[in-house]
Every structure is written in C-alpha cells, then in structure tokens.
C-alpha positions as CSV (number, residue, x, y, z in Angstrom):
1,X,121.4,91.9,95.2
2,X,122.0,93.2,91.5
3,X,124.3,95.1,90.8
4,X,126.2,96.8,87.8
5,X,128.8,94.5,86.9
6,X,127.9,91.8,88.2
7,X,125.8,88.8,86.8
8,X,122.1,88.5,86.5
9,X,120.1,88.4,89.7
10,X,118.6,84.7,89.9
11,X,114.6,84.8,89.0
12,X,111.9,82.9,90.5
13,X,112.9,79.4,89.6
14,X,117.2,79.2,90.5
15,X,115.7,81.2,94.3
16,X,112.5,78.3,94.4
17,X,115.1,76.0,93.9
18,X,117.6,76.9,96.5
19,X,114.8,77.0,98.9
20,X,114.2,73.0,98.9
21,X,118.0,72.9,99.1
22,X,117.9,75.1,102.5
23,X,114.1,74.0,104.3
24,X,116.1,69.9,103.5
25,X,119.7,71.6,105.3
26,X,117.4,73.5,108.1
27,X,114.5,72.1,109.7
28,X,113.7,75.3,111.8
29,X,112.6,76.9,107.4
30,X,111.4,73.4,107.2
31,X,109.0,73.8,109.7
32,X,107.0,76.7,107.4
33,X,105.2,76.6,105.2
34,X,106.4,75.6,101.4
35,X,103.4,78.0,100.2
36,X,103.8,81.1,101.7
37,X,107.5,80.9,101.4
38,X,107.5,80.6,97.2
39,X,104.8,83.2,98.2
40,X,107.1,85.6,99.8
41,X,109.7,84.7,96.6
42,X,107.3,85.1,93.7
43,X,107.1,88.4,95.0
44,X,110.4,89.3,95.8
45,X,110.7,88.2,91.7
46,X,107.3,91.2,90.4
47,X,108.8,93.9,92.7
48,X,112.2,93.8,91.1
49,X,110.7,93.5,87.7
50,X,108.2,96.4,88.6
51,X,111.6,98.5,89.3
52,X,113.6,97.2,86.7
53,X,110.8,97.9,84.5
54,X,111.2,101.8,86.6
55,X,106.9,101.9,87.3
56,X,108.4,100.6,90.8
57,X,111.2,102.1,93.7
58,X,113.9,99.1,94.6
59,X,112.7,96.9,97.1
60,X,113.6,98.1,100.9
61,X,114.3,94.5,103.2
62,X,111.8,93.7,105.8
63,X,112.1,95.2,109.8
64,X,111.1,93.5,112.8
65,X,107.9,94.8,114.3
66,X,106.7,96.9,111.2
67,X,106.6,94.5,107.8
68,X,105.7,91.3,109.7
69,X,103.0,89.1,107.6
70,X,102.8,87.0,104.5
71,X,100.3,86.4,102.0
72,X,98.1,82.6,100.5
73,X,97.4,82.7,97.0
74,X,96.0,79.4,95.5
75,X,93.5,76.7,96.3
76,X,95.1,77.0,100.5
77,X,93.5,80.8,100.5
78,X,89.6,79.8,100.1
79,X,89.8,77.3,102.8
80,X,87.3,79.1,105.0
81,X,84.4,78.5,107.1
82,X,82.0,80.6,108.8
83,X,81.3,80.4,112.5
84,X,78.6,82.3,113.3
85,X,76.8,85.5,112.4
86,X,80.3,87.4,113.2
87,X,83.3,84.6,113.5
88,X,84.7,82.7,111.0
89,X,87.5,80.4,110.2
90,X,90.2,79.8,108.3
91,X,92.8,77.3,107.6
92,X,96.0,78.8,107.2
93,X,98.9,76.8,106.0
94,X,101.1,74.0,108.8
95,X,98.9,76.5,111.9
96,X,95.1,75.2,111.3
97,X,92.1,76.5,111.9
98,X,91.9,80.6,112.8
99,X,89.6,82.3,114.2
100,X,88.8,85.5,112.9
101,X,85.6,88.6,113.2
102,X,84.3,89.2,109.9
103,X,83.7,93.1,109.6
104,X,82.0,92.6,105.7
105,X,80.7,90.0,103.5
106,X,83.2,87.4,102.1
107,X,83.1,87.8,98.7
108,X,85.3,86.3,95.8
109,X,88.4,85.9,96.3
110,X,91.8,84.7,95.2
111,X,94.2,85.1,97.9
112,X,94.4,86.1,101.7
113,X,97.2,88.2,103.4
114,X,97.7,88.3,107.4
115,X,99.5,90.9,108.9
116,X,100.6,92.2,112.7
117,X,100.9,95.9,113.0
118,X,103.2,98.1,115.9
119,X,100.3,98.0,118.2
120,X,100.4,93.8,118.3
121,X,97.1,93.3,116.9
122,X,96.4,90.6,113.9
123,X,93.7,91.7,110.7
124,X,93.1,89.0,108.3
125,X,92.8,91.2,104.8
126,X,90.8,89.6,101.3
127,X,91.7,90.3,98.3
128,X,88.8,91.1,96.2
129,X,88.3,93.8,93.5
130,X,84.9,95.5,94.1
131,X,82.9,97.4,91.7
132,X,83.2,101.0,91.4
133,X,80.5,102.9,92.5
134,X,77.9,103.5,89.7
135,X,76.8,108.0,88.9
136,X,73.6,109.5,90.0
137,X,74.2,110.8,87.1
138,X,73.0,114.7,88.2
139,X,75.6,116.8,86.2
140,X,76.7,117.4,89.2
141,X,79.6,118.8,89.9
142,X,81.8,119.3,93.8
143,X,85.5,121.2,93.9
144,X,87.3,119.1,97.3
145,X,89.7,121.8,99.4
146,X,92.4,120.2,101.1
147,X,93.7,121.7,104.3
148,X,95.5,121.5,107.4
149,X,92.3,123.3,110.0
150,X,90.1,121.7,107.9
151,X,90.4,118.4,105.9
152,X,87.7,118.7,103.6
153,X,85.8,121.3,102.7
154,X,83.3,121.0,99.6
155,X,82.5,123.8,97.5
156,X,78.8,123.4,98.7
157,X,79.7,125.1,101.6
158,X,79.9,121.0,104.1
159,X,83.2,120.5,105.5
160,X,84.1,117.6,107.7
161,X,88.0,116.4,109.4
162,X,89.5,113.3,110.3
163,X,88.7,112.3,114.2
164,X,92.2,112.8,115.7
165,X,92.8,111.5,118.8
166,X,90.6,113.4,122.2
167,X,92.8,115.8,124.5
168,X,92.5,112.7,127.4
169,X,94.1,110.6,124.9
170,X,97.0,113.3,124.0
171,X,98.5,113.7,126.9
172,X,98.6,110.3,127.8
173,X,100.5,110.1,124.9
174,X,102.7,113.0,125.3
175,X,103.8,110.7,128.5
176,X,104.6,108.0,127.0
177,X,106.4,110.0,124.6
178,X,108.7,111.3,127.7
179,X,109.2,107.9,129.3
180,X,109.7,106.6,126.2
181,X,113.2,109.4,126.0
182,X,113.7,108.5,130.0
183,X,113.2,104.2,129.4
184,X,116.7,102.3,128.9
185,X,116.9,101.2,124.8
186,X,117.1,97.2,124.4
187,X,114.5,97.1,128.0
188,X,111.1,95.5,128.5
189,X,110.0,98.5,129.9
190,X,111.3,100.7,126.8
191,X,109.4,97.7,124.9
192,X,106.5,97.8,126.9
193,X,106.0,101.7,126.6
194,X,106.8,101.5,122.2
195,X,103.3,99.2,122.3
196,X,100.8,101.0,125.0
197,X,102.4,104.5,122.1
198,X,102.0,102.1,119.4
199,X,98.7,101.4,120.2
200,X,97.3,105.2,120.7
201,X,98.4,106.0,116.7
202,X,96.5,102.4,115.6
203,X,93.1,104.2,117.4
204,X,94.2,107.6,115.4
205,X,95.0,106.2,111.9
206,X,91.4,104.1,112.1
207,X,89.7,106.9,112.8
208,X,91.7,108.6,109.9
209,X,90.5,105.6,107.5
210,X,87.5,105.3,108.6
211,X,86.5,109.2,108.2
212,X,88.3,108.3,104.5
213,X,86.3,105.7,103.7
214,X,82.6,107.7,104.9
215,X,83.6,110.6,103.0
216,X,84.7,109.2,100.1
217,X,81.7,106.8,99.0
218,X,79.5,110.3,100.3
219,X,81.5,111.9,97.9
220,X,80.5,109.0,94.8
221,X,77.1,108.7,95.4
222,X,76.3,112.4,95.3
223,X,77.9,113.6,92.4
224,X,79.4,112.7,89.1
225,X,82.7,114.5,88.6
226,X,85.0,115.8,91.8
227,X,87.8,117.7,91.2
228,X,90.7,118.6,93.4
229,X,94.1,119.6,93.9
230,X,97.4,118.8,91.9
231,X,99.0,118.8,95.0
232,X,102.5,116.8,95.1
233,X,102.8,115.7,99.0
234,X,105.2,114.0,98.7
235,X,107.4,117.2,97.6
236,X,105.0,118.9,99.8
237,X,105.4,117.4,103.8
238,X,109.5,116.3,102.6
239,X,111.7,117.3,105.4
240,X,113.7,121.0,106.1
241,X,116.4,119.8,108.3
242,X,119.2,120.4,105.6
243,X,122.2,118.6,105.7
244,X,125.3,120.5,108.5
245,X,126.9,121.9,105.3
246,X,123.3,123.9,104.9
247,X,120.9,123.5,107.5
248,X,117.6,123.8,107.4
249,X,115.4,126.8,108.4
250,X,112.2,126.8,111.2
251,X,112.7,123.3,111.0
252,X,111.1,123.0,113.1
253,X,107.9,124.6,112.0
254,X,108.0,122.5,109.5
255,X,108.3,118.7,110.6
256,X,104.7,120.8,113.0
257,X,103.0,122.1,109.0
258,X,104.2,117.7,107.7
259,X,102.2,116.1,110.6
260,X,99.4,117.7,110.1
261,X,99.0,117.1,106.9
262,X,99.6,113.8,106.8
263,X,97.0,113.3,109.7
264,X,94.2,115.1,107.5
265,X,95.0,112.3,105.3
266,X,95.3,114.3,101.7
267,X,96.6,111.6,99.7
268,X,94.6,108.3,101.0
269,X,91.4,110.6,100.2
270,X,91.9,110.8,96.8
271,X,93.1,107.5,96.6
272,X,89.6,106.2,97.2
273,X,87.8,108.2,95.4
274,X,89.5,107.2,91.6
275,X,89.3,103.6,93.3
276,X,85.7,104.0,93.9
277,X,84.6,106.4,91.0
278,X,87.6,105.8,88.2
279,X,87.0,108.3,85.4
280,X,84.8,110.7,87.2
281,X,87.9,111.9,89.7
282,X,89.7,115.3,87.6
283,X,92.8,117.5,89.2
284,X,93.2,120.8,88.6
285,X,96.2,122.9,89.0
286,X,96.0,123.7,92.7
287,X,98.0,127.8,91.7
288,X,96.0,130.7,93.5
289,X,93.1,128.9,94.0
290,X,93.4,130.2,97.8
291,X,94.1,133.4,96.3
292,X,91.0,133.9,94.1
293,X,88.0,135.3,94.5
294,X,85.2,133.3,93.0
295,X,83.1,135.4,92.7
296,X,84.7,138.9,90.2
297,X,87.9,136.4,89.0
298,X,90.5,138.6,91.0
299,X,93.6,137.0,92.7
300,X,95.3,138.8,95.6
301,X,97.4,137.5,98.6
302,X,95.6,140.6,100.6
303,X,92.1,139.0,100.2
304,X,92.4,135.8,102.3
305,X,91.9,138.0,105.9
306,X,92.8,134.4,107.6
307,X,93.2,131.0,108.0
308,X,89.3,131.2,108.0
309,X,88.4,135.0,106.2
310,X,87.8,136.0,102.5
311,X,87.5,139.1,101.6
312,X,88.0,140.4,97.7
313,X,90.2,144.0,98.1
314,X,88.4,143.8,94.8
315,X,85.3,143.5,94.6
316,X,84.2,142.7,98.6
317,X,82.7,139.9,98.4
318,X,83.1,138.2,101.8
319,X,83.1,134.1,102.2
320,X,84.7,131.6,104.1
321,X,88.4,131.0,102.8
322,X,88.2,126.6,101.8
323,X,84.8,127.4,100.8
324,X,85.4,129.9,97.7
325,X,89.4,128.0,97.7
326,X,86.8,124.6,96.4
327,X,84.1,126.6,94.8
328,X,87.5,127.8,92.2
329,X,88.8,123.9,92.4
330,X,85.1,123.1,90.8
331,X,85.1,125.9,88.9
332,X,88.4,124.6,86.6
333,X,89.1,122.4,84.6
334,X,91.9,119.7,83.7
335,X,93.7,122.8,81.7
336,X,94.4,125.6,85.1
337,X,91.1,128.0,83.1
338,X,88.7,128.8,85.4
339,X,84.8,128.4,83.6
340,X,84.0,131.1,81.1
341,X,81.4,133.7,81.9
342,X,82.0,134.1,85.5
343,X,84.4,137.1,85.7
344,X,87.8,136.0,84.5
345,X,90.3,138.6,85.3
346,X,92.2,138.3,82.9
347,X,89.5,138.6,81.2
348,X,88.2,141.7,82.9
349,X,92.1,143.2,81.9
350,X,92.5,143.7,86.2
351,X,96.2,143.4,87.5
352,X,96.9,139.6,89.3
353,X,99.4,140.0,92.0
354,X,101.6,136.8,91.7
355,X,102.5,134.8,95.0
356,X,105.4,132.2,95.0
357,X,103.5,128.5,94.3
358,X,104.7,127.2,97.3
359,X,103.5,129.7,99.2
360,X,99.8,129.5,97.6
361,X,100.0,125.2,97.8
362,X,100.5,125.6,101.3
363,X,98.4,128.3,101.7
364,X,95.5,126.1,100.4
C-alpha cells in the first residue's frame, strides 16, 4: 500500500512477475486461472491510476460475502455456446462449461463478469455498450419530481413507484431481523438467517431495478428533453448520528428518511436516463420547486398544505403537490430561471417567502 514517504508502489508488470513466483510457490494458488488473476491485477492497477488522477476514490479491500466475483476478458471470454432457446453455456477457465439462463439476446461482447450476491445467486454479465434510445422528435419536455411517498411524479400528471416488499414479506423480514438479533455470532443458525434476509432484500432490489429500467426506457422513448432536480443524494442520505461530543438529533427519524430515499431509486433512475438518453437529460436547481405555484409563480411554504395537496395562497390554484413541482421542473432551465411568459413572482414584484434550502430539498 503506497503512503507518503514510501517509494512508488509496484505496477501491473511488477505484480504480474510476483504472481508467477507465487503460483510456483503455492500450489493452491496455481489451481486458479492465471488469466483471471492477471485481470484482477490489471483492475487494481487501473483503480490506483484513477485514484492518483483524482477522478475516483481510494480502492478498498474486498470483503468475503460482499465482493465475490471475477472477470474474464479476451479470447477466453468468447467461448460461449447456445444450448437451447433459453439456455447457453460459457467456458469458465479452470472450471469448464457452465450453463446459464439468458435474460436477453447476446450481442458483441469482449468480456464478462461472474458474481455471487449475498442471497447465494450466481450471475453472469456480458459487457456490452448498448446504443442510446433515439429521441421521438416531438419536442416534448417533461419534468420529473422525485419524492418519498411518490418516487416519480411527471409533469403530465403520471405517478409511479417501485414495487417494494409485500406486506407478508415485510412481516417475515421483521421476524427474521429479530431472530438474527437473538442468534449467536458465528453460529450456523445466524448464517442461515442472514441468507434468508439477503434473499428478501435481493427480491426488493430486483423489483426496484426492474422499475427503474422500465421507467427510464419509457421516458427516453416518449420525450425529447427530460428535466430532473439536481439533488445531492449522498449528502441528503448522510447519517445524523454525529459524534459523542456532539450527538445528532432525530437520528432514528433521519435514518428512516434515508432508507425511504434509497428505496425510491432516485440516483439509479437519473443514471439510467443519462445512459439511455445522453444529452437529453437536464438537471435544474431543486430550490423552491415544491413551494412555487406553477400558475402564478408565487413562492410560499404555506401553499404546500400537505404531502399531496398544493393550494396557492396568492391565486388559489389547486393541484397535486408532486405534479405542481414536476411542472415547475419542466418549466425551469439549467440556470434555474423559469420560462418567460408564465408570470414569474419576481417579475410581478410579489414578495417571495424564503425557506431554508435543506428543508426545500427534503420537502421535494
């Protein structure tokens, strides 16, 4: 590990030579594929280059049960055959032919990654860069308001949320969590309960990812420009625990809000939109979008009567709060100014009641 004052850390060439010596010294290491091990060294070298270049964070240690997987590149990655309409086989180095079920047609690929998740499921992912979804050419602009009660509200009035755990599944998850708390650390029963919890969590994650893929594809196909709020999700979901000297306040409430935000898939939705519709996703400032009236432009916190009700105190306009916020996002620009001709509050000389930015962001 490189530290300040030490000489330069060994690169890929030096570590590859060390790998050859280690394989000769330890038979158990030679039982693994040298191609896979060399690729791990290449990935490590690239991670360090990105870290010293300032574009990525510091590489972390791999943990058992969390980062189980390997990558195969080059000619060995192309040894794939089709067995039937749904099943294919891939030749894994030092393992042989392994069957897998295809979820989609295989395109041109150069590598694949085999991973094992916490639920004990093996996955194989072929690296393919898909073509972006073409714009419909209608000139339509949509605003997307992301919330907790309603994960995705559009300026067209549509609302959608990812399908989480069903009530019976949530009850079972709670029972398993209580059983996990009573079990002894390091016991086989505790490991069994952890796998059962991981399977429920994986089911919830799969449903959220499925919702993100379908929603992002639908938006990319229907609209030319997609405008979303520029939210710092990492800062919004930061723990409020604090320190022993300065403990935080409302820690449990903030933890529940953080879980709700992460369960809504805010960041993943925008990431997939930018990948499927590159150049057509615009991020606008999120301040006051939930407090500004779309009809007259007046901004006041009192207009937001509840989570779902918006009643303007200036003009009396009524609308769903999430839909009103989505309309404000659709009429905003990247610079944060509303589109002219809609009766902006500042242009009309009305008083605008200011609220803290953090409260406005969480209220959105």
